[in-house]
N, CA, C and O atoms as a GROMACS GRO file, in nm:
protein
  412
    1UNK      N    1  -6.355 -18.523  20.645
    1UNK     CA    2  -6.238 -18.482  20.573
    1UNK      C    3  -6.269 -18.478  20.424
    1UNK      O    4  -6.321 -18.575  20.369
    2UNK      N    5  -6.238 -18.368  20.360
    2UNK     CA    6  -6.263 -18.352  20.217
    2UNK      C    7  -6.158 -18.429  20.138
    2UNK      O    8  -6.040 -18.428  20.172
    3UNK      N    9  -6.202 -18.495  20.035
    3UNK     CA   10  -6.111 -18.568  19.947
    3UNK      C   11  -6.078 -18.478  19.830
    3UNK      O   12  -6.167 -18.428  19.762
    4UNK      N   13  -5.951 -18.459  19.806
    4UNK     CA   14  -5.907 -18.377  19.694
    4UNK      C   15  -5.907 -18.461  19.567
    4UNK      O   16  -5.846 -18.568  19.562
    5UNK      N   17  -5.976 -18.414  19.467
    5UNK     CA   18  -5.975 -18.479  19.337
    5UNK      C   19  -5.891 -18.394  19.246
    5UNK      O   20  -5.913 -18.273  19.235
    6UNK      N   21  -5.795 -18.454  19.182
    6UNK     CA   22  -5.709 -18.380  19.092
    6UNK      C   23  -5.783 -18.357  18.961
    6UNK      O   24  -5.804 -18.453  18.886
    7UNK      N   25  -5.822 -18.232  18.930
    7UNK     CA   26  -5.895 -18.206  18.806
    7UNK      C   27  -5.810 -18.239  18.684
    7UNK      O   28  -5.864 -18.265  18.577
    8UNK      N   29  -5.679 -18.236  18.699
    8UNK     CA   30  -5.594 -18.266  18.586
    8UNK      C   31  -5.604 -18.413  18.547
    8UNK      O   32  -5.568 -18.448  18.434
    9UNK      N   33  -5.652 -18.500  18.634
    9UNK     CA   34  -5.665 -18.641  18.601
    9UNK      C   35  -5.774 -18.665  18.499
    9UNK      O   36  -5.781 -18.773  18.440
   10UNK      N   37  -5.860 -18.568  18.477
   10UNK     CA   38  -5.970 -18.583  18.384
   10UNK      C   39  -5.938 -18.532  18.244
   10UNK      O   40  -6.026 -18.525  18.158
   11UNK      N   41  -5.813 -18.496  18.221
   11UNK     CA   42  -5.774 -18.444  18.091
   11UNK      C   43  -5.745 -18.560  17.997
   11UNK      O   44  -5.674 -18.654  18.034
   12UNK      N   45  -5.798 -18.555  17.878
   12UNK     CA   46  -5.758 -18.647  17.774
   12UNK      C   47  -5.746 -18.565  17.646
   12UNK      O   48  -5.742 -18.442  17.651
   13UNK      N   49  -5.740 -18.630  17.534
   13UNK     CA   50  -5.720 -18.560  17.408
   13UNK      C   51  -5.833 -18.463  17.374
   13UNK      O   52  -5.809 -18.363  17.306
   14UNK      N   53  -5.954 -18.492  17.419
   14UNK     CA   54  -6.069 -18.412  17.377
   14UNK      C   55  -6.120 -18.317  17.485
   14UNK      O   56  -6.199 -18.227  17.454
   15UNK      N   57  -6.078 -18.333  17.607
   15UNK     CA   58  -6.135 -18.256  17.716
   15UNK      C   59  -6.026 -18.181  17.793
   15UNK      O   60  -5.911 -18.224  17.802
   16UNK      N   61  -6.066 -18.066  17.847
   16UNK     CA   62  -5.982 -17.993  17.939
   16UNK      C   63  -6.015 -18.040  18.080
   16UNK      O   64  -6.095 -18.131  18.098
   17UNK      N   65  -5.953 -17.977  18.180
   17UNK     CA   66  -5.982 -18.018  18.318
   17UNK      C   67  -6.122 -17.976  18.361
   17UNK      O   68  -6.177 -17.879  18.309
   18UNK      N   69  -6.179 -18.048  18.453
   18UNK     CA   70  -6.306 -18.013  18.514
   18UNK      C   71  -6.276 -17.950  18.650
   18UNK      O   72  -6.192 -18.001  18.723
   19UNK      N   73  -6.342 -17.841  18.683
   19UNK     CA   74  -6.325 -17.779  18.814
   19UNK      C   75  -6.385 -17.871  18.920
   19UNK      O   76  -6.495 -17.923  18.902
   20UNK      N   77  -6.312 -17.891  19.028
   20UNK     CA   78  -6.359 -17.974  19.138
   20UNK      C   79  -6.480 -17.907  19.205
   20UNK      O   80  -6.499 -17.786  19.193
   21UNK      N   81  -6.558 -17.985  19.274
   21UNK     CA   82  -6.672 -17.933  19.350
   21UNK      C   83  -6.623 -17.834  19.454
   21UNK      O   84  -6.518 -17.854  19.516
   22UNK      N   85  -6.699 -17.730  19.474
   22UNK     CA   86  -6.665 -17.626  19.573
   22UNK      C   87  -6.653 -17.688  19.711
   22UNK      O   88  -6.742 -17.760  19.755
   23UNK      N   89  -6.543 -17.660  19.778
   23UNK     CA   90  -6.523 -17.707  19.915
   23UNK      C   91  -6.598 -17.618  20.012
   23UNK      O   92  -6.621 -17.500  19.985
   24UNK      N   93  -6.636 -17.674  20.124
   24UNK     CA   94  -6.716 -17.600  20.224
   24UNK      C   95  -6.644 -17.474  20.273
   24UNK      O   96  -6.708 -17.373  20.301
   25UNK      N   97  -6.513 -17.480  20.283
   25UNK     CA   98  -6.436 -17.366  20.335
   25UNK      C   99  -6.371 -17.284  20.223
   25UNK      O  100  -6.272 -17.215  20.246
   26UNK      N  101  -6.425 -17.292  20.103
   26UNK     CA  102  -6.367 -17.224  19.987
   26UNK      C  103  -6.370 -17.072  20.005
   26UNK      O  104  -6.463 -17.016  20.063
   27UNK      N  105  -6.267 -17.008  19.953
   27UNK     CA  106  -6.263 -16.862  19.951
   27UNK      C  107  -6.376 -16.812  19.861
   27UNK      O  108  -6.409 -16.875  19.760
   28UNK      N  109  -6.433 -16.699  19.898
   28UNK     CA  110  -6.539 -16.640  19.818
   28UNK      C  111  -6.478 -16.545  19.716
   28UNK      O  112  -6.400 -16.457  19.750
   29UNK      N  113  -6.516 -16.564  19.591
   29UNK     CA  114  -6.470 -16.477  19.483
   29UNK      C  115  -6.578 -16.373  19.456
   29UNK      O  116  -6.697 -16.406  19.452
   30UNK      N  117  -6.538 -16.250  19.439
   30UNK     CA  118  -6.631 -16.144  19.399
   30UNK      C  119  -6.636 -16.145  19.247
   30UNK      O  120  -6.537 -16.116  19.180
   31UNK      N  121  -6.752 -16.179  19.193
   31UNK     CA  122  -6.773 -16.183  19.048
   31UNK      C  123  -6.844 -16.056  19.005
   31UNK      O  124  -6.933 -16.007  19.074
   32UNK      N  125  -6.804 -16.003  18.892
   32UNK     CA  126  -6.863 -15.881  18.836
   32UNK      C  127  -6.906 -15.909  18.691
   32UNK      O  128  -6.855 -16.001  18.626
   33UNK      N  129  -7.000 -15.830  18.643
   33UNK     CA  130  -7.038 -15.843  18.502
   33UNK      C  131  -6.914 -15.819  18.416
   33UNK      O  132  -6.833 -15.732  18.445
   34UNK      N  133  -6.902 -15.898  18.312
   34UNK     CA  134  -6.787 -15.885  18.223
   34UNK      C  135  -6.792 -15.750  18.153
   34UNK      O  136  -6.898 -15.703  18.112
   35UNK      N  137  -6.676 -15.689  18.139
   35UNK     CA  138  -6.669 -15.563  18.064
   35UNK      C  139  -6.557 -15.575  17.961
   35UNK      O  140  -6.476 -15.668  17.964
   36UNK      N  141  -6.554 -15.484  17.873
   36UNK     CA  142  -6.454 -15.485  17.765
   36UNK      C  143  -6.340 -15.391  17.800
   36UNK      O  144  -6.315 -15.293  17.729
   37UNK      N  145  -6.270 -15.419  17.910
   37UNK     CA  146  -6.166 -15.328  17.955
   37UNK      C  147  -6.039 -15.336  17.872
   37UNK      O  148  -5.958 -15.244  17.875
   38UNK      N  149  -6.021 -15.446  17.796
   38UNK     CA  150  -5.903 -15.461  17.711
   38UNK      C  151  -5.948 -15.489  17.568
   38UNK      O  152  -6.044 -15.561  17.545
   39UNK      N  153  -5.876 -15.431  17.473
   39UNK     CA  154  -5.909 -15.453  17.332
   39UNK      C  155  -5.875 -15.595  17.289
   39UNK      O  156  -5.946 -15.654  17.208
   40UNK      N  157  -5.767 -15.649  17.342
   40UNK     CA  158  -5.722 -15.784  17.307
   40UNK      C  159  -5.698 -15.862  17.435
   40UNK      O  160  -5.627 -15.816  17.525
   41UNK      N  161  -5.755 -15.980  17.443
   41UNK     CA  162  -5.728 -16.068  17.557
   41UNK      C  163  -5.685 -16.204  17.505
   41UNK      O  164  -5.715 -16.241  17.392
   42UNK      N  165  -5.616 -16.275  17.590
   42UNK     CA  166  -5.572 -16.410  17.557
   42UNK      C  167  -5.626 -16.504  17.663
   42UNK      O  168  -5.605 -16.480  17.782
   43UNK      N  169  -5.693 -16.610  17.624
   43UNK     CA  170  -5.736 -16.713  17.718
   43UNK      C  171  -5.621 -16.811  17.728
   43UNK      O  172  -5.589 -16.880  17.631
   44UNK      N  173  -5.559 -16.817  17.845
   44UNK     CA  174  -5.440 -16.900  17.862
   44UNK      C  175  -5.472 -17.040  17.911
   44UNK      O  176  -5.396 -17.134  17.885
   45UNK      N  177  -5.583 -17.056  17.981
   45UNK     CA  178  -5.628 -17.187  18.028
   45UNK      C  179  -5.780 -17.184  18.034
   45UNK      O  180  -5.841 -17.078  18.046
   46UNK      N  181  -5.840 -17.303  18.026
   46UNK     CA  182  -5.985 -17.311  18.038
   46UNK      C  183  -6.025 -17.449  18.086
   46UNK      O  184  -5.951 -17.546  18.068
   47UNK      N  185  -6.142 -17.457  18.146
   47UNK     CA  186  -6.195 -17.586  18.185
   47UNK      C  187  -6.269 -17.647  18.067
   47UNK      O  188  -6.286 -17.583  17.963
   48UNK      N  189  -6.311 -17.769  18.084
   48UNK     CA  190  -6.373 -17.846  17.977
   48UNK      C  191  -6.503 -17.783  17.929
   48UNK      O  192  -6.584 -17.736  18.008
   49UNK      N  193  -6.522 -17.783  17.799
   49UNK     CA  194  -6.642 -17.729  17.735
   49UNK      C  195  -6.762 -17.821  17.747
   49UNK      O  196  -6.873 -17.782  17.708
   50UNK      N  197  -6.744 -17.942  17.801
   50UNK     CA  198  -6.856 -18.036  17.806
   50UNK      C  199  -6.955 -18.003  17.918
   50UNK      O  200  -7.062 -18.062  17.924
   51UNK      N  201  -6.920 -17.910  18.004
   51UNK     CA  202  -7.009 -17.872  18.112
   51UNK      C  203  -7.074 -17.737  18.083
   51UNK      O  204  -7.024 -17.658  18.003
   52UNK      N  205  -7.187 -17.713  18.149
   52UNK     CA  206  -7.258 -17.586  18.128
   52UNK      C  207  -7.183 -17.469  18.189
   52UNK      O  208  -7.198 -17.356  18.143
   53UNK      N  209  -7.102 -17.493  18.292
   53UNK     CA  210  -7.024 -17.387  18.356
   53UNK      C  211  -6.878 -17.407  18.320
   53UNK      O  212  -6.820 -17.513  18.346
   54UNK      N  213  -6.818 -17.304  18.261
   54UNK     CA  214  -6.676 -17.312  18.230
   54UNK      C  215  -6.603 -17.193  18.292
   54UNK      O  216  -6.661 -17.086  18.313
   55UNK      N  217  -6.478 -17.215  18.321
   55UNK     CA  218  -6.390 -17.111  18.374
   55UNK      C  219  -6.276 -17.092  18.276
   55UNK      O  220  -6.230 -17.187  18.213
   56UNK      N  221  -6.231 -16.966  18.262
   56UNK     CA  222  -6.118 -16.934  18.176
   56UNK      C  223  -6.023 -16.843  18.251
   56UNK      O  224  -6.066 -16.752  18.322
   57UNK      N  225  -5.894 -16.867  18.236
   57UNK     CA  226  -5.792 -16.776  18.286
   57UNK      C  227  -5.756 -16.686  18.169
   57UNK      O  228  -5.703 -16.732  18.068
   58UNK      N  229  -5.786 -16.557  18.184
   58UNK     CA  230  -5.764 -16.460  18.077
   58UNK      C  231  -5.645 -16.371  18.111
   58UNK      O  232  -5.613 -16.351  18.228
   59UNK      N  233  -5.580 -16.318  18.008
   59UNK     CA  234  -5.465 -16.231  18.030
   59UNK      C  235  -5.464 -16.118  17.928
   59UNK      O  236  -5.504 -16.135  17.812
   60UNK      N  237  -5.416 -16.002  17.973
   60UNK     CA  238  -5.396 -15.886  17.886
   60UNK      C  239  -5.315 -15.783  17.962
   60UNK      O  240  -5.338 -15.761  18.081
   61UNK      N  241  -5.222 -15.722  17.895
   61UNK     CA  242  -5.146 -15.613  17.955
   61UNK      C  243  -5.076 -15.649  18.085
   61UNK      O  244  -5.065 -15.565  18.174
   62UNK      N  245  -5.028 -15.772  18.098
   62UNK     CA  246  -4.959 -15.814  18.218
   62UNK      C  247  -5.051 -15.848  18.335
   62UNK      O  248  -5.004 -15.882  18.444
   63UNK      N  249  -5.181 -15.840  18.312
   63UNK     CA  250  -5.279 -15.871  18.416
   63UNK      C  251  -5.354 -15.998  18.379
   63UNK      O  252  -5.357 -16.040  18.264
   64UNK      N  253  -5.416 -16.059  18.479
   64UNK     CA  254  -5.495 -16.178  18.455
   64UNK      C  255  -5.621 -16.175  18.538
   64UNK      O  256  -5.629 -16.105  18.639
   65UNK      N  257  -5.720 -16.251  18.496
   65UNK     CA  258  -5.846 -16.261  18.568
   65UNK      C  259  -5.914 -16.391  18.529
   65UNK      O  260  -5.878 -16.453  18.429
   66UNK      N  261  -6.013 -16.430  18.607
   66UNK     CA  262  -6.090 -16.550  18.580
   66UNK      C  263  -6.224 -16.508  18.522
   66UNK      O  264  -6.291 -16.418  18.574
   67UNK      N  265  -6.263 -16.574  18.414
   67UNK     CA  266  -6.394 -16.553  18.353
   67UNK      C  267  -6.478 -16.678  18.380
   67UNK      O  268  -6.432 -16.790  18.360
   68UNK      N  269  -6.600 -16.656  18.424
   68UNK     CA  270  -6.696 -16.763  18.450
   68UNK      C  271  -6.809 -16.749  18.349
   68UNK      O  272  -6.871 -16.643  18.339
   69UNK      N  273  -6.835 -16.855  18.275
   69UNK     CA  274  -6.946 -16.855  18.179
   69UNK      C  275  -7.043 -16.965  18.218
   69UNK      O  276  -7.006 -17.082  18.225
   70UNK      N  277  -7.166 -16.926  18.243
   70UNK     CA  278  -7.274 -17.021  18.272
   70UNK      C  279  -7.365 -17.026  18.151
   70UNK      O  280  -7.428 -16.926  18.115
   71UNK      N  281  -7.372 -17.142  18.087
   71UNK     CA  282  -7.462 -17.160  17.974
   71UNK      C  283  -7.588 -17.225  18.029
   71UNK      O  284  -7.592 -17.346  18.054
   72UNK      N  285  -7.689 -17.145  18.048
   72UNK     CA  286  -7.809 -17.185  18.121
   72UNK      C  287  -7.913 -17.254  18.034
   72UNK      O  288  -8.018 -17.294  18.085
   73UNK      N  289  -7.888 -17.268  17.907
   73UNK     CA  290  -7.985 -17.330  17.817
   73UNK      C  291  -8.080 -17.227  17.760
   73UNK      O  292  -8.082 -17.112  17.803
   74UNK      N  293  -8.157 -17.268  17.662
   74UNK     CA  294  -8.253 -17.181  17.596
   74UNK      C  295  -8.189 -17.051  17.549
   74UNK      O  296  -8.254 -16.946  17.548
   75UNK      N  297  -8.063 -17.057  17.509
   75UNK     CA  298  -7.995 -16.939  17.458
   75UNK      C  299  -7.951 -16.839  17.563
   75UNK      O  300  -7.905 -16.730  17.529
   76UNK      N  301  -7.964 -16.874  17.691
   76UNK     CA  302  -7.926 -16.782  17.799
   76UNK      C  303  -7.784 -16.815  17.846
   76UNK      O  304  -7.752 -16.929  17.880
   77UNK      N  305  -7.702 -16.712  17.848
   77UNK     CA  306  -7.564 -16.727  17.894
   77UNK      C  307  -7.530 -16.610  17.984
   77UNK      O  308  -7.564 -16.495  17.954
   78UNK      N  309  -7.465 -16.639  18.095
   78UNK     CA  310  -7.418 -16.537  18.187
   78UNK      C  311  -7.266 -16.541  18.189
   78UNK      O  312  -7.206 -16.647  18.202
   79UNK      N  313  -7.203 -16.424  18.175
   79UNK     CA  314  -7.058 -16.415  18.179
   79UNK      C  315  -7.019 -16.319  18.290
   79UNK      O  316  -7.061 -16.203  18.292
   80UNK      N  317  -6.938 -16.369  18.383
   80UNK     CA  318  -6.889 -16.288  18.495
   80UNK      C  319  -6.738 -16.297  18.499
   80UNK      O  320  -6.679 -16.392  18.447
   81UNK      N  321  -6.674 -16.199  18.561
   81UNK     CA  322  -6.529 -16.196  18.571
   81UNK      C  323  -6.486 -16.146  18.708
   81UNK      O  324  -6.558 -16.073  18.775
   82UNK      N  325  -6.365 -16.188  18.747
   82UNK     CA  326  -6.303 -16.132  18.866
   82UNK      C  327  -6.238 -15.999  18.827
   82UNK      O  328  -6.231 -15.965  18.708
   83UNK      N  329  -6.193 -15.926  18.925
   83UNK     CA  330  -6.112 -15.808  18.896
   83UNK      C  331  -5.980 -15.854  18.836
   83UNK      O  332  -5.937 -15.966  18.859
   84UNK      N  333  -5.916 -15.768  18.759
   84UNK     CA  334  -5.785 -15.797  18.702
   84UNK      C  335  -5.681 -15.792  18.814
   84UNK      O  336  -5.684 -15.704  18.900
   85UNK      N  337  -5.590 -15.888  18.811
   85UNK     CA  338  -5.486 -15.902  18.912
   85UNK      C  339  -5.351 -15.914  18.843
   85UNK      O  340  -5.345 -15.944  18.724
   86UNK      N  341  -5.242 -15.892  18.916
   86UNK     CA  342  -5.113 -15.929  18.858
   86UNK      C  343  -5.119 -16.076  18.816
   86UNK      O  344  -5.180 -16.158  18.886
   87UNK      N  345  -5.057 -16.110  18.706
   87UNK     CA  346  -5.072 -16.244  18.647
   87UNK      C  347  -5.042 -16.356  18.746
   87UNK      O  348  -5.112 -16.457  18.747
   88UNK      N  349  -4.943 -16.340  18.828
   88UNK     CA  350  -4.908 -16.446  18.925
   88UNK      C  351  -5.025 -16.472  19.021
   88UNK      O  352  -5.056 -16.588  19.051
   89UNK      N  353  -5.089 -16.366  19.069
   89UNK     CA  354  -5.204 -16.381  19.159
   89UNK      C  355  -5.323 -16.443  19.087
   89UNK      O  356  -5.396 -16.524  19.145
   90UNK      N  357  -5.342 -16.406  18.961
   90UNK     CA  358  -5.451 -16.464  18.883
   90UNK      C  359  -5.429 -16.614  18.863
   90UNK      O  360  -5.525 -16.691  18.870
   91UNK      N  361  -5.305 -16.656  18.840
   91UNK     CA  362  -5.275 -16.798  18.824
   91UNK      C  363  -5.300 -16.874  18.955
   91UNK      O  364  -5.351 -16.985  18.954
   92UNK      N  365  -5.263 -16.813  19.067
   92UNK     CA  366  -5.291 -16.877  19.197
   92UNK      C  367  -5.442 -16.893  19.217
   92UNK      O  368  -5.487 -16.998  19.264
   93UNK      N  369  -5.519 -16.791  19.181
   93UNK     CA  370  -5.664 -16.799  19.191
   93UNK      C  371  -5.718 -16.907  19.098
   93UNK      O  372  -5.810 -16.980  19.134
   94UNK      N  373  -5.662 -16.918  18.979
   94UNK     CA  374  -5.703 -17.021  18.883
   94UNK      C  375  -5.694 -17.160  18.946
   94UNK      O  376  -5.787 -17.240  18.937
   95UNK      N  377  -5.580 -17.189  19.010
   95UNK     CA  378  -5.562 -17.322  19.070
   95UNK      C  379  -5.659 -17.344  19.186
   95UNK      O  380  -5.708 -17.455  19.206
   96UNK      N  381  -5.688 -17.238  19.260
   96UNK     CA  382  -5.787 -17.250  19.368
   96UNK      C  383  -5.925 -17.284  19.311
   96UNK      O  384  -5.997 -17.367  19.367
   97UNK      N  385  -5.961 -17.220  19.201
   97UNK     CA  386  -6.088 -17.250  19.136
   97UNK      C  387  -6.090 -17.396  19.090
   97UNK      O  388  -6.188 -17.467  19.114
   98UNK      N  389  -5.984 -17.440  19.026
   98UNK     CA  390  -5.979 -17.578  18.976
   98UNK      C  391  -5.993 -17.681  19.088
   98UNK      O  392  -6.056 -17.784  19.069
   99UNK      N  393  -5.935 -17.653  19.202
   99UNK     CA  394  -5.937 -17.748  19.313
   99UNK      C  395  -6.053 -17.726  19.408
   99UNK      O  396  -6.061 -17.790  19.512
  100UNK      N  397  -6.145 -17.634  19.373
  100UNK     CA  398  -6.263 -17.612  19.455
  100UNK      C  399  -6.236 -17.531  19.580
  100UNK      O  400  -6.320 -17.526  19.670
  101UNK      N  401  -6.121 -17.467  19.587
  101UNK     CA  402  -6.082 -17.391  19.705
  101UNK      C  403  -6.127 -17.245  19.698
  101UNK      O  404  -6.108 -17.170  19.793
  102UNK      N  405  -6.185 -17.205  19.586
  102UNK     CA  406  -6.237 -17.069  19.570
  102UNK      C  407  -6.354 -17.072  19.473
  102UNK      O  408  -6.349 -17.144  19.372
  103UNK      N  409  -6.458 -16.998  19.500
  103UNK     CA  410  -6.574 -16.980  19.410
  103UNK      C  411  -6.637 -16.851  19.447
  103UNK      O  412  -6.737 -16.812  19.387
   0.00000   0.00000   0.00000
């Protein structure tokens, strides 16, 4: 039985939430190379910057998507994004990512 860890329990004044470890039965997310489809975007939520992998919930034009940034060291960074979704669906996906239910 998988134990659910509440990522929100790791929030303090200096840190954001940490994404939980991927669960064995997690939904598979299709990640694509980031593109500049919107001139202005707003990052509405993000995971803690203390880890090499961060997730961001982005929004623009009534749509939302998840951005994944892997900071691999030696100046190498990979940025991937999901497809844009209606904001409500993007928020649902955000919570799945945080709880390890989607990757």
